N, C-alpha and C positions, 0 to 999 in steps of 0.2 A: 395834376390832379383827377380830373377827367379818365388815364388811362388805368389811375390805381382805382380807383367809383369802379370802372365797369369789370379789370376784374375780382376786382369781391364780387361783382352781380353774380361775375360767370360761374366764382368758385363756391357761391350757397349755392346754386340756381343748379351743380352738381353734385354737387353733395341731399339735395330734397331728392331732385332724380332716382340717386342712386336708394334713398332712403322711401321714396316711392317704390320702387322695383320689388326693394325686397318683403318688403310689407304687404303689399301684389301677392308675392311667393310666399309666402308665410302662410295667410290668410285663404288661400286658393283656394284648401283642399277643403280645411272647414268654411269653407262656405257651400262649396259641391258636394260634400257631406249632408248639409245643413236641406242645400233643394232637393237632393235625391231626397232622405225621407218625409221631404212631402208633398213629391212628385208621382200621378197615381198609377197601375203594374201599367196602362195605355200607351204609356207616352218614354217607362223606364229604359224600356231597346231601342227608342231610336236610333238610325244610325247613327243621323246630325243634331245630335243634344241639342237644345238652345240653351244660347247661355244666360239665362231671365227662364224663369216660370210658366208656363204658358196655362199651365192648373195647379190648382192644391188641394193637395189632400190631406188631412187628420188615417185616411185607414191605418197606416201604419204601425200611428201610438194605440191606435183602440188597441188592437192584434196583440199587440205587446204590450200592454197593461192585459188583457182580458183574456187570451188563447195562451201567454206561456206567464213561466214563472219569474222573469227576469227582475224583475222589481224586486222579491225576492235573490235575486242572485245579488242584486244591489246593495240592500240591505247586511248578507253576508259582507262585501266586499268593504262597507263601509264600517263595520262592525269585529270584523280583520284588521284589517290599515288603523283604525284610532288605536287598539291595545300594541297592535305588533311595535307600531310610532312610543307610548307609551312607555314599553317595559321598553323598547329599542333607548330609548333618550334619555331613561333613569339607570339603565346601566352602565351607559358611554358616558354621561357623565364623570360617574362617579369613577368610573373605572380612565378616564379620562385626567382629570383633578390629582387621581394619586401619583395617573403618572409622567407630571406635569411639576407636582408641589412636597411631596413623595420621597425620600431617597432612600432605597432599595438593591439588595441586590437580584439582579438579572431585568434590573427595567427595562434596559435598551434591546431586551430577547424579546421582550413584552409588548413592544412600541411594532419592530422591524416584526413577529407576529401580526400583528393587527394587520400591516398594506399586504403580508401573505394569502391571509385568510380574504381579507378585499378579495385581490386578483383571482381564486379562489372560482374556476368556469364551474357556472349551478348544471352545465352535463355533467358534468365528470361525478354530483354529488346529490345529488337526482334519487340513484337507484340508494345508497346506502339511507340518506334520509327518509325515504317511502320505507325499507324494511324500520328504523328505528320506531318509523310512527306510527309501524301497524304492530310492534311486538305492547309497542305502547297503550293500545289498544284505540288508539284515534285515528284508523284506515276510516276513509269515507265523511269525513267529521272536519268541516267547516276551520274545528279549534286549532287539530292537527298541523295548521300553517301557522299557528303563533310558538309550534317548540320550532320548527323553519324557519320562517321569516327573520326572529335575529341574527340566524348566525350567518348570513349575509350584508341587512344593516345595524349593530352592533359597530359591527369593523369599520366601516363608512362614517361612520358616524363620530365613532374616539376618534380615528381618520382625520376628520375636521371640528372639531373638539378643541383637539389639542392645540393647531395651532392659532385659535383660538383662547388659549386659555394664556398660554405660554407666552402672548403680547398684553394682559395683563400685568402692570406691576406687581411686584410683590415684599415694598414697600406698604402700600395700602396693605394685604395680610399680615404682615407685621406691626403697623400698629394696632388691629385690631384684638389678634391676638397675646400686643402689647396691655387693653386694653379688658382685656378678662376671654374675650372670647374665643370660641370652643374650634376644631378643626366646620366641624358641620355650621359651629352657626356662621363663622367664617361660609362658607363656600355657597347658604344659603343667603346673607346679609351682602355680601359684597364678587364672589366670582359672576352670581346667576343673572346679578344684575347687572352687569357690563357687560357680561357675551350675552347676555338675552337678543340679541340682531342676530349673534351668529344663531344662539339654539335655535331662534324661528327659520333659521335656513335651512339647517340641517333640519327640523323637523319635516318642514313643508318637499326636505329628500326622501326623508325614509317615508311620509304617508304616501309619494307617487312611487316609492321604488315598491312596497306591500299591492299599492291597489295598481298596478302594471304590471305583476307580476303572471307569467301566465304556464311553468315548464311547473315545477313543486303542485300547483291550483289544479290542472291537469292529472296529475298524477295520483294525488292525496285523494280527491276528494271525487266525485264520479255520478250521485244520486243530483237529482236538476234541486230539489230543496240543498243544495247544498255548495254545490258549487259558486263560482264566485261574481263579477259583473263579465270578466276580459274569458272568462268557459262560457262564460254562457252567449257571449257575441261571440267564439271558434261554433257556437252549437247553430248557427242561421246557415251555417255552412255543409253541404250536405254533398261526399265525394266528392264533383265537379260540379254540382249548381252550388249558386247563389240566391239565398232570399234577398235581394238587395236591398228594400223596405224596409225591413224587419234588423240585418245589419247597417242602415246608415243611421234609423231612429235609435236601437240599442244605443248606440256612439255616442248618437248627441246626448240622450241620457247621460248613459257611463262617462263625460267628458267634467259633466256637471260640478260637479264637487270640487274632484281638480280643476277645474277655469276658480270657484269660489272662494280654494285656500289660499290658491297662491294670487289672489286678492286684497285675502285680507292680511296674509305676512306680506305681503309688497307692504302695503301697510306701517305697517307692525314695524320692518327692516329699515325704515324712509327713516320713521319715524327715534327709534331707538339710534341708527350712526348720528344725522342729525344732534342728538341732548349728547349723544357720548360720555365718557370722565366726565366729565364738568357736572351733570345734573347728582352724584357722588359724592 
């Protein structure tokens, strides 16, 4: 009996140690980013930096807010990411529902094409995309990104939502159709509530993909007032010179919206999974 208890204690202790090591490994870069963002320039380039800060300053954040246009870049990223997420979700929901519920010629081809589009590298398409956006009159305009982002967000969202919609029993829709609901009402009243956790996950990743996108934003936007947050962060690097205070402080600010979204989506997803289909 004692040997069994001791074995269980060792097993749990090993699990806790592994989790603790993984947590430290994951959070240490975040800690170092925050620490560097409040470290004075005089201590920034010490040959042997301290693990804990010996002095703290808010100068980097003050310079970021008052001497750069980074907050404008944050607003641009928020606007573009939210609009791209909403547009992509609307298209993906209707597309995924059609591919899982409606029977038409070429459905299998369209489904496979979605996967191929999702796997297409951005580096292959950024020149044609720039030419397209320029001819449409959106060169050096953040709204031009709303034409580009759905091209890789919609395939991802459709690919993910297909599995969620397939998991919903068709009998629920058939019962609603018998009761007089239209296809659109069935989608709104039955499919969307049951697939809400999946839609929340897809929306979170869609927002993250838009928020973190760098290549297209770098090519399409050039004016400081049109740059997104990721390009704004990169602008604090000049040749081989890095302005570490601004780089780290801007990185901290840029990580806050995504962090808030993940925390909110986590609560929603857990609640939706706990309710499941029994709520409806």
